[in-house]
C-alpha positions as CSV (number, residue, x, y, z in Angstrom):
1,X,-174.5,-220.9,15.4
2,X,-173.2,-219.1,12.4
3,X,-172.9,-221.1,9.3
4,X,-169.4,-221.6,7.7
5,X,-170.6,-219.6,4.7
6,X,-171.5,-216.6,6.9
7,X,-168.1,-216.8,8.7
8,X,-166.3,-216.7,5.3
9,X,-168.3,-213.6,4.3
10,X,-167.4,-211.8,7.5
11,X,-163.7,-212.7,7.0
12,X,-163.8,-211.5,3.5
13,X,-165.4,-208.2,4.5
14,X,-162.8,-207.7,7.3
15,X,-160.0,-208.2,4.7
16,X,-161.5,-205.7,2.4
17,X,-161.8,-203.2,5.2
18,X,-158.2,-203.7,6.3
19,X,-157.0,-203.3,2.7
20,X,-159.0,-200.1,2.2
21,X,-157.7,-198.7,5.5
22,X,-154.1,-199.5,4.5
23,X,-154.6,-197.7,1.2
24,X,-155.9,-194.6,2.9
25,X,-153.0,-194.5,5.4
26,X,-150.4,-195.0,2.6
27,X,-152.0,-192.2,0.5
28,X,-152.1,-189.8,3.4
29,X,-148.5,-190.6,4.3
30,X,-147.3,-190.1,0.7
31,X,-149.2,-186.9,0.3
32,X,-147.7,-185.5,3.5
33,X,-144.2,-186.6,2.4
34,X,-144.6,-185.2,-1.1
35,X,-145.8,-181.8,0.4
36,X,-142.9,-181.7,2.8
37,X,-140.3,-182.7,0.2
38,X,-141.7,-180.7,-2.7
39,X,-139.2,-178.1,-4.0
40,X,-140.1,-174.5,-3.3
41,X,-141.4,-172.6,-6.3
42,X,-138.6,-170.9,-8.3
43,X,-137.6,-167.5,-7.0
44,X,-137.4,-164.9,-9.7
45,X,-135.4,-162.5,-7.6
46,X,-133.4,-164.5,-5.1
47,X,-131.1,-161.5,-4.8
48,X,-131.0,-158.2,-6.7
49,X,-131.3,-156.8,-9.2
50,X,-128.1,-154.9,-8.8
51,X,-125.9,-152.8,-11.1
52,X,-122.2,-153.5,-11.9
53,X,-119.7,-152.1,-14.4
54,X,-121.8,-149.0,-15.3
55,X,-119.6,-146.8,-17.5
56,X,-120.3,-143.8,-19.6
57,X,-121.9,-145.9,-22.4
58,X,-122.7,-149.2,-20.8
59,X,-124.3,-151.0,-17.8
60,X,-124.5,-154.5,-16.4
61,X,-127.8,-155.4,-14.7
62,X,-127.7,-158.6,-12.6
63,X,-130.0,-160.6,-10.5
64,X,-130.0,-164.1,-8.9
65,X,-132.6,-166.8,-9.2
66,X,-133.1,-170.4,-8.2
67,X,-134.5,-171.3,-11.6
68,X,-132.7,-171.6,-14.9
69,X,-135.7,-171.4,-17.2
70,X,-137.5,-168.2,-16.3
71,X,-138.1,-166.1,-19.4
72,X,-137.3,-162.5,-18.8
73,X,-136.9,-159.2,-20.6
74,X,-135.2,-156.0,-19.5
75,X,-136.3,-152.6,-20.8
76,X,-133.9,-149.6,-20.5
77,X,-135.3,-146.3,-21.4
78,X,-135.4,-142.5,-21.1
79,X,-138.1,-140.1,-22.4
80,X,-136.6,-140.4,-25.9
81,X,-134.9,-143.8,-25.8
82,X,-136.0,-147.4,-25.3
83,X,-134.3,-150.7,-25.8
84,X,-135.2,-154.2,-24.8
85,X,-132.7,-156.9,-23.8
86,X,-132.8,-160.6,-22.9
87,X,-130.5,-161.8,-20.2
88,X,-127.8,-164.4,-20.5
89,X,-127.6,-167.1,-17.8
90,X,-124.6,-168.2,-15.7
91,X,-124.7,-171.0,-13.2
92,X,-123.4,-170.2,-9.7
93,X,-120.7,-172.7,-8.7
94,X,-121.7,-175.5,-6.3
95,X,-125.2,-174.3,-5.6
96,X,-128.6,-174.5,-7.3
97,X,-128.7,-170.8,-8.3
98,X,-128.2,-168.8,-11.5
99,X,-127.0,-165.4,-12.4
100,X,-129.1,-163.5,-14.9
101,X,-127.1,-160.8,-16.7
102,X,-127.9,-158.0,-19.1
103,X,-125.0,-156.2,-20.7
104,X,-126.4,-153.0,-22.1
105,X,-124.3,-150.9,-24.4
106,X,-124.8,-147.9,-26.6
107,X,-125.9,-145.7,-23.7
108,X,-125.2,-141.9,-23.5
109,X,-122.8,-140.4,-20.9
110,X,-124.0,-139.0,-17.6
111,X,-127.7,-139.8,-18.5
112,X,-130.4,-141.0,-16.2
113,X,-132.0,-144.3,-17.2
114,X,-135.0,-146.3,-15.9
115,X,-134.8,-150.1,-16.3
116,X,-137.6,-152.6,-15.7
117,X,-137.3,-156.4,-15.4
118,X,-140.3,-158.5,-16.3
119,X,-140.3,-162.3,-15.6
120,X,-143.6,-164.0,-15.7
121,X,-146.0,-162.1,-13.5
122,X,-143.2,-160.4,-11.5
123,X,-141.7,-157.0,-12.4
124,X,-139.1,-154.8,-10.7
125,X,-137.9,-151.4,-11.7
126,X,-134.9,-149.2,-10.9
127,X,-132.9,-146.2,-12.0
128,X,-129.3,-145.4,-12.6
129,X,-127.1,-142.8,-14.2
130,X,-124.2,-143.5,-16.5
131,X,-120.8,-142.2,-15.6
132,X,-119.4,-138.9,-16.9
133,X,-116.9,-138.8,-19.8
134,X,-116.2,-135.1,-19.3
135,X,-113.4,-133.9,-17.0
136,X,-115.4,-130.8,-16.2
137,X,-118.4,-132.7,-14.8
138,X,-118.6,-132.7,-11.0
139,X,-120.0,-135.8,-9.4
140,X,-120.5,-137.5,-6.0
141,X,-119.7,-141.1,-5.1
142,X,-120.0,-143.0,-1.8
143,X,-117.6,-145.3,0.0
144,X,-118.3,-147.9,2.7
145,X,-117.0,-151.3,3.6
146,X,-117.1,-154.3,6.0
147,X,-120.9,-155.0,5.9
148,X,-120.8,-158.6,7.2
149,X,-122.4,-160.3,10.2
150,X,-125.1,-157.7,11.3
151,X,-127.7,-157.2,8.5
152,X,-129.8,-154.7,10.5
153,X,-126.8,-152.4,11.0
154,X,-125.8,-152.9,7.3
155,X,-129.3,-151.9,6.2
156,X,-129.2,-148.7,8.2
157,X,-126.0,-147.6,6.5
158,X,-127.0,-148.8,3.0
159,X,-130.4,-147.0,3.3
160,X,-128.7,-143.8,4.4
161,X,-126.3,-143.9,1.3
162,X,-129.3,-144.6,-1.0
163,X,-131.0,-141.4,0.3
164,X,-127.9,-139.4,-0.7
165,X,-128.3,-140.6,-4.4
166,X,-124.6,-140.9,-5.2
167,X,-123.6,-141.6,-8.8
168,X,-122.0,-144.9,-7.7
169,X,-120.8,-146.6,-4.5
170,X,-117.4,-148.2,-3.8
171,X,-117.2,-151.1,-1.4
172,X,-113.9,-152.1,0.1
173,X,-114.9,-155.7,0.9
174,X,-116.0,-158.2,3.6
175,X,-119.6,-158.5,2.4
176,X,-120.4,-161.6,4.4
177,X,-119.0,-163.6,7.4
178,X,-117.9,-166.5,5.2
179,X,-117.8,-165.8,1.4
180,X,-117.9,-169.5,0.7
181,X,-121.4,-169.9,2.0
182,X,-123.9,-168.8,-0.7
183,X,-126.9,-168.2,1.6
184,X,-125.0,-165.5,3.5
185,X,-124.7,-163.3,0.4
186,X,-128.5,-162.7,0.3
187,X,-128.9,-162.5,4.0
188,X,-126.0,-160.2,5.0
189,X,-125.3,-158.2,1.8
190,X,-127.8,-158.1,-1.1
191,X,-131.1,-158.0,0.9
192,X,-130.0,-155.4,3.5
193,X,-128.7,-153.2,0.6
194,X,-131.6,-153.9,-1.8
195,X,-132.7,-150.3,-2.3
196,X,-129.1,-149.0,-2.6
197,X,-128.1,-151.7,-5.1
198,X,-131.3,-151.3,-7.1
199,X,-130.5,-147.7,-8.1
200,X,-126.7,-147.3,-7.5
201,X,-123.9,-149.0,-9.4
202,X,-121.6,-150.9,-7.2
203,X,-117.8,-151.2,-7.7
204,X,-116.5,-153.8,-5.2
205,X,-113.1,-154.9,-4.0
206,X,-112.6,-158.4,-2.5
207,X,-112.1,-158.7,1.3
208,X,-110.4,-161.4,3.3
209,X,-113.8,-162.8,4.3
210,X,-114.6,-163.6,0.7
211,X,-111.7,-166.1,0.9
212,X,-110.2,-167.6,-2.3
213,X,-113.5,-169.2,-3.2
214,X,-115.3,-168.7,-6.5
215,X,-118.5,-167.0,-5.3
216,X,-117.1,-163.4,-5.3
217,X,-116.2,-163.6,-8.9
218,X,-119.4,-165.4,-9.8
219,X,-121.7,-162.8,-8.2
220,X,-120.1,-159.6,-9.6
221,X,-119.7,-158.6,-13.2
222,X,-116.5,-156.5,-13.4
223,X,-113.8,-155.5,-15.9
224,X,-110.5,-157.2,-16.4
225,X,-109.9,-160.3,-14.3
226,X,-112.4,-158.9,-11.7
227,X,-110.0,-159.0,-8.8
228,X,-108.1,-155.9,-9.9
229,X,-109.3,-153.4,-12.5
230,X,-109.9,-149.7,-13.3
231,X,-112.5,-147.3,-14.5
232,X,-112.8,-143.6,-15.4
233,X,-115.4,-141.0,-14.4
234,X,-115.2,-137.3,-15.0
235,X,-111.8,-135.9,-13.8
236,X,-111.0,-139.1,-11.8
237,X,-109.7,-142.6,-12.4
238,X,-110.4,-145.4,-9.9
239,X,-108.1,-148.4,-9.4
240,X,-109.3,-151.4,-7.4
241,X,-106.7,-153.8,-6.0
242,X,-106.9,-157.1,-4.3
243,X,-105.0,-157.2,-1.0
244,X,-105.5,-161.0,-0.6
245,X,-103.4,-162.1,-3.6
246,X,-100.1,-163.9,-2.8
247,X,-97.0,-165.0,-4.6
248,X,-97.3,-165.2,-8.4
249,X,-100.8,-163.7,-8.4
250,X,-99.6,-160.7,-6.4
251,X,-96.6,-160.3,-8.7
252,X,-99.0,-160.3,-11.7
253,X,-101.1,-157.6,-10.0
254,X,-97.9,-155.5,-9.4
255,X,-97.0,-155.8,-13.0
256,X,-100.4,-154.7,-14.1
257,X,-100.5,-151.8,-11.6
258,X,-97.1,-150.4,-12.7
259,X,-98.0,-150.5,-16.4
260,X,-101.5,-149.2,-15.8
261,X,-100.3,-146.2,-13.7
262,X,-97.7,-145.3,-16.3
263,X,-100.4,-145.4,-19.0
264,X,-102.8,-143.4,-16.9
265,X,-100.3,-140.6,-16.2
266,X,-99.6,-140.3,-20.0
267,X,-103.3,-140.5,-20.9
268,X,-104.8,-138.5,-18.1
269,X,-102.0,-136.4,-16.5
270,X,-104.4,-134.2,-14.5
271,X,-106.8,-136.8,-13.3
272,X,-107.5,-137.5,-9.7
273,X,-106.3,-141.0,-8.9
274,X,-108.2,-143.1,-6.3
275,X,-107.0,-146.5,-5.3
276,X,-109.3,-148.8,-3.3
277,X,-108.5,-152.1,-1.6
278,X,-109.5,-154.0,1.4
279,X,-106.5,-154.0,3.7
280,X,-105.1,-150.5,4.5
281,X,-101.6,-149.4,3.8
282,X,-101.7,-147.3,7.0
283,X,-103.9,-148.1,10.0
284,X,-103.8,-148.0,13.8
285,X,-106.9,-149.6,15.5
286,X,-108.3,-153.0,14.9
287,X,-106.0,-154.9,12.5
288,X,-103.1,-152.3,12.5
289,X,-102.6,-153.1,8.8
290,X,-99.7,-151.9,6.8
291,X,-100.1,-153.9,3.6
292,X,-98.0,-153.1,0.5
293,X,-95.3,-150.9,2.1
294,X,-92.5,-152.5,0.2
295,X,-93.9,-153.0,-3.2
296,X,-97.3,-151.3,-3.8
297,X,-96.7,-148.0,-1.9
298,X,-93.7,-146.9,-4.0
299,X,-95.7,-147.4,-7.2
300,X,-98.5,-145.2,-5.8
301,X,-96.1,-142.5,-4.8
302,X,-94.3,-142.5,-8.2
303,X,-97.6,-142.1,-10.0
304,X,-98.7,-139.3,-7.6
305,X,-101.9,-141.1,-6.5
306,X,-104.2,-138.8,-4.5
307,X,-106.3,-141.1,-2.3
308,X,-106.0,-144.6,-0.9
309,X,-109.3,-145.9,0.4
310,X,-109.6,-149.1,2.5
311,X,-111.6,-151.0,5.1
312,X,-110.7,-154.1,7.1
313,X,-110.7,-152.3,10.4
314,X,-114.2,-151.6,11.6
315,X,-114.1,-147.9,12.3
316,X,-113.2,-144.6,10.6
317,X,-109.6,-143.3,10.5
318,X,-108.3,-140.5,8.4
319,X,-104.5,-140.7,8.2
320,X,-102.6,-137.5,8.3
321,X,-101.7,-136.5,4.7
322,X,-98.3,-138.1,3.9
323,X,-95.7,-136.5,1.7
324,X,-94.0,-138.9,-0.7
325,X,-90.3,-138.7,-1.5
326,X,-91.2,-137.0,-4.8
327,X,-93.1,-134.2,-3.0
328,X,-96.6,-135.4,-3.8
329,X,-99.2,-136.0,-1.0
330,X,-101.4,-139.1,-0.5
331,X,-104.5,-139.0,1.6
332,X,-105.3,-142.5,3.2
333,X,-108.7,-143.3,4.6
334,X,-109.9,-146.3,6.5
335,X,-113.7,-146.8,6.3
336,X,-114.8,-150.1,7.8
337,X,-118.1,-149.0,9.3
338,X,-120.6,-150.6,6.9
339,X,-122.4,-152.8,9.5
340,X,-119.8,-155.2,10.9
341,X,-119.1,-155.2,14.7
342,X,-117.1,-152.1,15.5
343,X,-113.5,-152.0,16.8
344,X,-112.3,-149.6,19.6
345,X,-110.4,-146.5,18.4
346,X,-106.8,-146.1,19.4
347,X,-104.9,-142.8,19.7
348,X,-102.0,-142.1,17.4
349,X,-100.1,-139.1,16.0
350,X,-100.6,-140.8,12.6
351,X,-104.3,-139.9,12.6
352,X,-105.6,-136.5,11.5
353,X,-107.6,-136.0,14.7
354,X,-105.3,-138.0,16.9
355,X,-107.8,-140.9,17.1
356,X,-110.2,-142.7,14.9
357,X,-114.0,-142.8,15.4
358,X,-115.7,-146.1,16.2
359,X,-119.2,-145.7,14.6
360,X,-121.0,-147.2,11.6
361,X,-120.7,-144.6,8.8
362,X,-120.1,-143.9,5.1
363,X,-118.1,-141.4,3.2
364,X,-119.2,-139.1,0.4
365,X,-116.7,-137.7,-2.1
366,X,-117.7,-134.7,-4.4
367,X,-115.2,-134.6,-7.2
368,X,-114.4,-131.4,-9.1
369,X,-111.5,-130.8,-11.5
370,X,-109.5,-129.0,-8.9
371,X,-110.8,-130.3,-5.6
372,X,-112.4,-133.3,-3.8
373,X,-114.7,-132.6,-0.8
374,X,-115.1,-135.4,1.7
375,X,-118.0,-135.7,4.1
376,X,-118.2,-138.6,6.5
377,X,-121.6,-139.3,8.1
378,X,-123.4,-141.7,10.4
379,X,-126.6,-143.3,9.2
380,X,-128.6,-140.8,11.3
381,X,-127.1,-138.0,9.3
382,X,-124.6,-136.8,12.0
383,X,-121.4,-135.5,10.3
384,X,-118.2,-137.0,11.9
385,X,-115.6,-135.5,9.5
386,X,-115.4,-133.0,6.8
387,X,-112.4,-131.9,4.7
388,X,-111.3,-131.0,1.2
389,X,-108.3,-132.0,-0.8
390,X,-107.4,-129.3,-3.3
391,X,-105.0,-129.0,-6.2
392,X,-102.3,-126.3,-5.6
393,X,-103.1,-122.9,-7.2
394,X,-101.1,-121.6,-10.2
395,X,-99.0,-119.4,-7.9
396,X,-98.1,-122.2,-5.5
397,X,-94.4,-123.1,-5.3
398,X,-95.4,-126.7,-4.4
399,X,-97.0,-129.3,-6.6
400,X,-98.5,-131.1,-3.6
401,X,-102.2,-131.3,-2.8
402,X,-103.5,-129.2,0.1
403,X,-105.7,-130.8,2.7
404,X,-108.2,-128.3,4.3
405,X,-110.2,-129.0,7.5
406,X,-113.8,-128.0,7.4
407,X,-114.5,-128.2,11.1
408,X,-117.8,-126.9,12.6
409,X,-117.7,-123.3,13.9
410,X,-114.1,-122.8,12.8
411,X,-112.7,-121.2,9.7
412,X,-111.1,-123.6,7.2
413,X,-107.5,-124.5,8.1
414,X,-104.9,-126.4,6.1
415,X,-103.5,-129.5,7.6
416,X,-99.7,-129.8,7.0
417,X,-98.5,-133.2,5.7
418,X,-96.2,-135.5,7.6
419,X,-93.2,-137.1,6.0
420,X,-93.1,-140.7,5.0
421,X,-90.4,-141.4,7.7
422,X,-92.8,-140.0,10.3
423,X,-95.7,-142.1,9.0
424,X,-93.6,-145.3,9.2
425,X,-92.5,-144.4,12.7
426,X,-96.0,-143.7,13.9
427,X,-97.4,-146.8,12.3
428,X,-95.0,-149.1,14.2
429,X,-95.0,-147.3,17.6
430,X,-95.9,-149.8,20.3
431,X,-99.4,-149.4,21.7
């Protein structure tokens, strides 16, 4: 028989073994839990970098990060110029992310710059060109819109635009499916367009999918109140409007627009005037939009605006040139083929070709002092439309712009404008 002392020793050894086993199990569980719950390492470039508010003498370089304490420097240079900047930091509302911003000034007009961002061991570089301050300088810009929902389709369009190397790109809105959801911005907009945005300044308008939430204004660095604003380049001025504003906010936008157009025509009487917004003033397929007929359109006609550029309907439509009551002609374009699911085209006499074109696409505008050439292309390079809007010659009896078709295998032909009354009638014809 075992002695009582031997039994106590065995009991004590068993207790020690069980305590050690418990400690091992607790350590293993905690280690696994800590590993699973440990925060991901901070992302230096959660999205971007991207370029906003690039003028003739300035540029905003922006990127997003999950960390608020990453030291960074930005170097902007040419062969004969180099300056270093440190970014300021802005928190993104309601999410654990931060906007890093460099506001570079003192740049030269229409000059190519290289910029490099260094943060820790990571570095990214890009290029951009400042805008022109000379009315005699020709330049090319791109337009596309409605990028949401399908990142692969958006990437194809964005990469095709990047290969064109425009001076800047206009976007008419609807960047993501739901603009209140932060994660969608990287997935649906910034990452698919990473190469385009790295080297090409972006001038955006707010779409209805951005909603009234704060993320749109937090993610872009824009002039004025950021919802409606203006900038100059060469012989053109660009006005961006917000078609989502209601009531007092819309009335404030109207007041600003009227005063700004009056000032522009005094300051730049010969400038091309482009207006961009999300919802079209004339449109047939998809949303059949007719925003601003009562209050915005008369202001654009009075100021002799040349182009109205919009999205919202996911296809391409060129409206017939419309003669305003004062004799001027406005060319309206719907370009909503930036990646979102496409809408079916509908026939209408309001459209320059009788029907829109339901394809993903982008528009290129080459601006000269006396003409604007427009080329509309699919991502694979196929041209789907080509036309020129020209100022009337000195001997012309009319002050109105002339729209000239540049169709393949046909000589150039002018397209006569329709009256405003015809445009309204065609817009509201039952389908």
